[in-house]
TORROVEX-79673 format. One record per residue: z, y, x of N, C-alpha, C in turn; residue in three letters. Coordinates in pm, whole numbers, padded with zeros to 5 digits, always signed. Atoms other than C-alpha are relative to their C-alpha. Layout:
N
ZYXZYXZYXAla
...
END
This chain:
199
-00024-00143-00007-00577-04841-06867-00123+00067+00058Met
+00117-00075-00044-00857-04588-06825+00043+00138+00049His
-00027-00132-00056-00849-04276-06609-00130+00078-00010Val
+00121-00080+00012-01091-03996-06682-00005+00096+00118Gln
+00010-00085-00118-01221-03815-06375-00137+00065+00000Arg
+00122-00079-00003-01487-03544-06373-00102-00052-00102Lys
+00088+00039+00108-01633-03654-06699-00035-00148+00000Gly
+00029+00142-00005-01649-04022-06598+00125-00076-00038Lys
-00111+00084+00041-01433-04291-06735+00010-00116+00097Cys
-00021+00108-00096-01284-04534-06476+00121-00079-00041Met
-00119+00082+00021-01045-04819-06494+00101+00039+00105Thr
-00108-00029-00094-00711-04783-06317-00028-00065+00135Phe
+00026+00071-00125-00813-05045-06057-00113+00066+00078Ser
+00108-00070-00068-01135-04856-05979+00052+00130+00062Glu
-00060-00124-00050-00935-04538-05939+00082-00028+00126Ser
-00083+00037-00115-00693-04710-05698-00087-00038+00118Met
+00090+00044-00106-00980-04864-05504-00060+00122+00070Lys
+00056-00123-00056-01137-04519-05453+00103+00074+00084Gly
-00108-00068-00070-00804-04374-05345+00030-00069+00132Ser
-00027+00077-00122-00749-04653-05094-00113+00024+00101Ile
+00113-00024-00090-01099-04602-04951+00010+00139+00063Gln
-00019-00136-00053-01028-04228-04907+00108+00001+00107Met
-00109+00007-00097-00701-04306-04731-00045-00069+00128Lys
+00051+00071-00117-00879-04552-04500-00089+00093+00083Lys
+00088-00092-00070-01143-04291-04413+00081+00107+00073Lys
-00086-00102-00060-00876-04030-04348+00074-00057+00121Leu
-00072+00067-00109-00681-04276-04133-00093-00021+00119Leu
+00098+00022-00107-00996-04359-03930-00030+00132+00072Met
+00025-00131-00061-01063-03988-03872+00119+00040+00088Val
-00121-00034-00077-00704-03931-03758+00010-00083+00127Leu
-00006+00087-00118-00718-04231-03524-00105+00044+00102Ile
+00106-00044-00091-01049-04110-03379+00040+00129+00073Ser
-00045-00126-00060-00909-03761-03321+00109-00026+00103Val
-00109+00033-00092-00596-03907-03157-00054-00061+00128Ser
+00056+00067-00117-00802-04128-02928-00074+00099+00089Met
+00072-00101-00079-01024-03839-02820+00099+00091+00072Ile
-00101-00087-00061-00721-03619-02758+00069-00072+00115Ala
-00070+00073-00107-00550-03892-02555-00091-00021+00120Ser
+00093+00015-00111-00865-03945-02347-00004+00128+00081Val
+00003-00126-00072-00883-03576-02263+00132+00028+00069Phe
-00132-00021-00060-00510-03553-02200+00018-00092+00119Thr
-00012+00096-00110-00519-03864-01986-00082+00043+00119Gly
+00085-00046-00109-00810-03729-01782+00060+00122+00067Cys
-00062-00121-00057-00638-03393-01739+00118-00035+00087Gly
-00118+00038-00079-00315-03552-01622-00041-00072+00125Asn
+00046+00073-00117-00504-03782-01390-00051+00097+00106Ser
+00053-00099-00092-00687-03487-01236+00114+00081+00060Thr
-00113-00078-00050-00366-03284-01212+00079-00080+00101Glu
-00077+00085-00092-00186-03575-01048-00074-00013+00132Thr
+00078+00011-00123-00471-03622-00802+00004+00130+00077Lys
-00002-00130-00065-00488-03248-00732+00137+00030+00058Asp
-00136-00024-00046-00110-03227-00701+00027-00080+00127Ser
-00019+00084-00117-00105-03517-00460-00078+00053+00119Gly
+00084-00057-00105-00390-03361-00265+00065+00126+00057Lys
-00065-00125-00043-00208-03023-00254+00123-00032+00085Ala
-00118+00036-00077+00113-03189-00135-00039-00052+00138Gln
+00046+00052-00128-00078-03372+00136-00049+00114+00088Thr
+00049-00113-00077-00251-03050+00241+00115+00086+00051Glu
-00116-00077-00044+00083-02867+00251+00070-00069+00116Gln
-00065+00075-00107+00236-03141+00464-00083+00011+00127Ala
+00088-00012-00116-00069-03130+00694+00012+00138+00061Asp
-00011-00138-00048-00042-02749+00718+00131+00020+00074Thr
-00129-00013-00068+00329-02767+00803-00003-00071+00134Lys
+00009+00073-00126+00260-03032+01066-00086+00075+00099Asp
+00089-00074-00088-00028-02827+01205+00068+00123+00057Asp
-00066-00121-00047+00178-02507+01222+00114-00035+00096Ser
-00107+00045-00090+00467-02698+01381-00060-00037+00134Lys
+00068+00039-00124+00229-02850+01635-00050+00123+00073Asp
+00052-00122-00061+00069-02509+01692+00112+00076+00069Lys
-00113-00071-00056+00409-02347+01748+00049-00067+00128Ser
-00046+00074-00118+00518-02620+01988-00103+00009+00112Glu
+00105-00011-00100+00181-02608+02165-00001+00139+00061Asp
+00000-00137-00049+00198-02228+02187+00112+00019+00101Glu
-00112-00016-00092+00541-02245+02346-00025-00076+00129Gln
+00025+00080-00118+00443-02524+02579-00110+00064+00084Ala
+00114-00058-00070+00120-02341+02665+00025+00144+00043Ala
-00027-00139-00034+00281-01999+02698+00045+00007+00146Leu
-00030-00004-00143+00261-01956+03070+00072+00129+00035Glu
-00070-00120-00046+00463-01707+03268-00095+00119-00004Asp
+00082-00121+00007+00338-01355+03212+00052+00095-00105Gly
-00036-00103+00095+00345-01056+02981-00094-00006-00120Thr
+00074+00010+00126+00238-01059+02616+00045+00113-00092Tyr
-00049-00078+00113+00248-00832+02315+00027-00101-00110Thr
-00036+00093+00108+00415-01003+02018+00061+00079-00114Ala
-00058-00064+00118+00517-00913+01664+00148-00032-00008Glu
-00145+00015+00016+00889-00858+01606+00034+00036-00144Phe
-00030-00023+00141+00989-00901+01241+00150-00011-00025Gln
-00141+00003+00038+01327-00828+01087+00010-00012-00152Thr
-00024+00014+00144+01482-00880+00744+00044+00131-00064Asp
-00053-00127+00049+01559-00509+00703-00095+00115+00026Ser
+00079-00121-00023+01381-00179+00658+00079+00101+00085Thr
-00084-00091-00078+01674-00010+00834+00003-00038+00149Met
+00000+00049-00138+01640-00219+01153-00138-00056+00030Phe
+00136+00044-00031+01289-00243+01292-00048+00070+00127His
+00062-00059-00118+01068-00162+01587-00056+00137-00038Val
+00053-00134+00021+00957+00199+01625-00142-00006-00055Asn
+00132+00003+00065+00653+00275+01407-00115+00025+00099Glu
+00104-00024-00101+00460+00396+01714-00038-00128+00073Ala
+00025+00127-00070+00482+00040+01849-00072-00100-00091Met
+00076+00083+00093+00304-00103+01541+00064-00136-00025Asp
-00071+00125+00030+00573-00366+01480+00004-00100+00115Gly
+00009+00092-00114+00534-00512+01829+00094+00038+00113Lys
-00079-00019-00120+00731-00555+02145-00073-00065+00116Gly
+00058+00060-00120+00659-00670+02499+00076-00128+00031Thr
-00059+00132-00025+00724-01042+02544-00026-00039+00145Leu
+00012+00044-00138+00794-01156+02898+00042-00145+00009Thr
-00034+00141-00022+00788-01524+02993+00014-00019+00150Val
-00027+00023-00142+00948-01613+03324+00077-00130+00013Glu
-00058+00134-00016+01027-01970+03427+00025-00066-00136Asp
-00011+00062+00132+00971-02074+03065+00096+00069-00096Gly
-00094-00074+00087+01235-01830+02932-00068+00126-00052Lys
+00066-00114+00065+01120-01567+02684+00099+00111-00033Met
-00077-00120+00036+01252-01213+02639-00098+00101-00056Thr
+00085-00104+00056+01107-00946+02415+00070+00135+00010Ile
-00055-00136-00007+01159-00576+02481-00048+00073-00125His
+00032-00076+00122+01175-00375+02159+00053+00141+00014Ile
-00042-00140+00005+01192+00002+02119+00030+00032-00145Ser
-00041-00029+00137+01383+00112+01811-00038+00143-00040Leu
+00041-00131+00052+01354+00431+01603+00092+00115+00042Val
-00096-00104-00036+01659+00616+01737+00100-00056+00101Ser
-00110+00048-00085+01977+00584+01939+00121-00037-00084Lys
-00112+00030+00090+02189+00489+01637+00054-00142+00016Asn
-00046+00137-00024+02206+00116+01719+00038-00007+00147Ile
-00049-00009-00138+02422+00086+02029+00008-00135+00072Val
-00002+00133-00061+02440-00292+02090-00063-00102-00093Asn
+00049+00115+00074+02270-00614+01982+00070-00124+00053Leu
-00058+00127-00042+02398-00970+01997-00083-00114-00060Phe
+00075+00115+00050+02197-01292+01973+00102-00097-00059Val
-00098+00079+00073+02404-01469+01708+00046+00079-00122Gly
-00051-00066+00120+02614-01365+01412+00095+00114+00034Thr
-00093-00112-00017+02824-01052+01365+00140-00051+00030Ala
-00133+00059-00024+03134-01272+01357+00015-00041+00146Glu
-00005+00045-00139+03052-01426+01696-00005+00117+00098Asp
+00012-00117-00086+02968-01084+01842+00136+00064+00028Ala
-00131-00063-00013+03330-00977+01791+00101-00085+00076Gln
-00090+00089-00074+03480-01269+01982+00009+00041+00146Lys
-00016-00028-00142+03617-01234+02334-00108-00072+00079Asp
+00100+00061-00087+03353-01298+02597-00142+00005-00055Gly
+00135-00009+00057+03057-01226+02368-00085+00089+00089Ala
+00090-00076-00086+02762-01107+02577-00088+00091-00085Glu
+00074-00098+00079+02637-00791+02408-00121+00049+00078Leu
+00119-00055-00062+02287-00665+02479+00015+00152+00009Leu
-00016-00142-00024+02298-00319+02632-00134+00071-00017Gln
+00125-00072+00023+02042-00052+02543-00063+00056+00127Pro
+00072-00077-00101+01776+00099+02764-00044+00128-00071Thr
+00052-00122+00060+01647+00451+02706-00151-00001+00017Thr
+00146+00006-00001+01278+00438+02612-00058+00133-00050Asp
+00070-00118+00047+01041+00732+02575-00121-00046-00082Thr
+00107+00035+00093+00809+00696+02277-00095+00119-00013Ile
+00102-00104+00017+00484+00894+02267-00072-00025-00132Asn
+00061+00012+00132+00358+00953+01914-00144+00051+00002Tyr
+00142-00036+00008-00005+01000+01808-00023+00150-00018Ser
+00016-00146+00019+00058+01366+01720+00030+00080+00126Asp
-00025-00068-00127+00139+01442+02085+00146+00021+00032Gly
-00143-00017-00025+00517+01454+02046+00057-00128+00064Thr
-00068+00117-00058+00760+01223+02222+00147+00007-00034Ser
-00141+00008+00037+01116+01107+02167+00066-00107+00084Asp
-00076+00103-00070+01386+00915+02350+00077-00083-00102Glu
-00066+00094+00091+01514+00606+02166+00061-00112+00082Val
-00054+00118-00068+01711+00295+02251-00096-00116-00013Tyr
+00076+00123-00001+01534-00022+02345+00093-00113+00044Gly
-00082+00115-00037+01669-00373+02400-00089-00114+00050Phe
+00063+00122-00046+01568-00685+02592+00069-00116-00071Asp
-00058+00103+00085+01624-00965+02341-00050-00139+00043Val
+00042+00137-00031+01623-01331+02454-00058-00066-00126Pro
+00068+00064+00112+01385-01532+02232+00013-00152+00016Val
-00018+00145-00013+01496-01894+02173-00127-00080-00032Pro
+00123+00070+00039+01164-01994+02008-00092+00095-00074Ala
+00098-00079+00075+00845-01843+01871-00009-00052-00142Leu
+00026+00036+00140+00772-01842+01498+00120-00059-00074Asp
-00120+00050+00068+01131-01930+01405+00102+00112-00008Lys
-00104-00102+00017+01397-01702+01261+00122-00034+00084Glu
-00129+00019-00068+01710-01650+01466+00091+00117-00033Phe
-00101-00102+00032+02031-01451+01420+00003+00106+00108Asp
-00015-00112-00092+02054-01107+01576+00089+00103-00069Leu
-00096-00094+00059+02361-00896+01499-00013+00135+00070Ala
+00005-00133-00060+02378-00522+01558+00124+00079-00038Leu
-00110-00094+00028+02641-00254+01580-00054+00140+00026Ile
+00045-00138-00014+02577+00116+01531+00114+00090+00040Gly
-00100-00100-00036+02768+00435+01595+00123-00008-00089Lys
-00115+00012+00090+02992+00357+01295+00090-00118+00035Lys
-00079+00112-00053+03124+00054+01488+00022-00113-00100Glu
-00002+00114+00093+03046-00200+01215-00114-00094+00037Thr
+00101+00100-00032+02862-00524+01294-00074-00043-00127Trp
+00083+00046+00111+02574-00633+01070-00084-00120+00044Tyr
+00082+00119-00026+02395-00970+01051-00145+00026-00039Asp
+00143-00008+00032+02016-00985+01062-00070-00126+00047His
+00088+00110-00042+01744-01247+01089-00127+00063+00054Lys
+00122-00052-00062+01451-01180+01320-00088-00116+00045Val
+00090+00101-00057+01147-01366+01449-00104+00069+00087Ser
+00102-00049-00091+00888-01325+01721-00122-00090-00019Val
+00121+00077+00030+00530-01429+01644-00123+00061+00067Thr
+00134-00043-00043+00165-01400+01752-00004+00064+00139Asn
+00009-00057-00135+00193-01352+02128-00145+00009+00046Pro
+00135-00022-00055-00121-01207+02291+00017+00043+00144Val
-00014-00026-00144-00154-01214+02668-00052+00140+00035Lys
+00041-00133-00046-00170-00870+02829-00086-00021+00125Val
+00089+00013-00115-00467-00856+03064+00039+00101+00106Glu
-00043-00089-00109-00375-00713+03400-00117+00054+00077Glu
END
C-alpha cells in the first residue's frame, strides 16, 4: 500500500514510522515540560515549607518573648505611680479623650490599680467580673469619684472616675458596668505600656 504525502509517494510502513517518530518527539517534549514544571513546583513548595516553618518558629519566639516581657514587666514593676494605656472593647465605654486613652496606674505592695476618668457621669458603677456576677449578693461594686477634666480649649468638666484593680498587665479581663438606665453590660478591658511617673 502506498500513501501519497505532499507530492511524495511513501509506503504505508514508512508513513507509520514517521508518525511514530513524531509521537515520540511529542512525548519527549511533554515529559521535559512536566519535569521542568515539577522541579519549579517542588522548589516553590520547599521554599514555602521552609518559610512557613521559619514564620511559625518566629511567631512562637515572639509569643514567648512577649509573655516573658509581660511577666518581667510585672515582676519588675516596683511600687510607684505610672501612666498606662487603658483599652476597652467599646466606643461607648472609654477613657476621657483629654486623657489620651491613659489612666494613672498605682502599684502598692505588688497590687495594681488604675484610675480612669470617663467622659461623663452616665456610668454609675463598675465591677471587675461579668455583668451576671455583678448582680449577685455581696458583689463589690466600684464606686465613682468625681474628677475635674481640663480640656485643651480652656474649658473643664466634672466626670466620674474609677479606681479599677488590675489583675495583670497586657491581658484582657472582664469589667462590667451599669449606667443610669440600671442595666449591666459586659466589657473586656486591658492595661498596657506602663511608664513610670518621675517625681
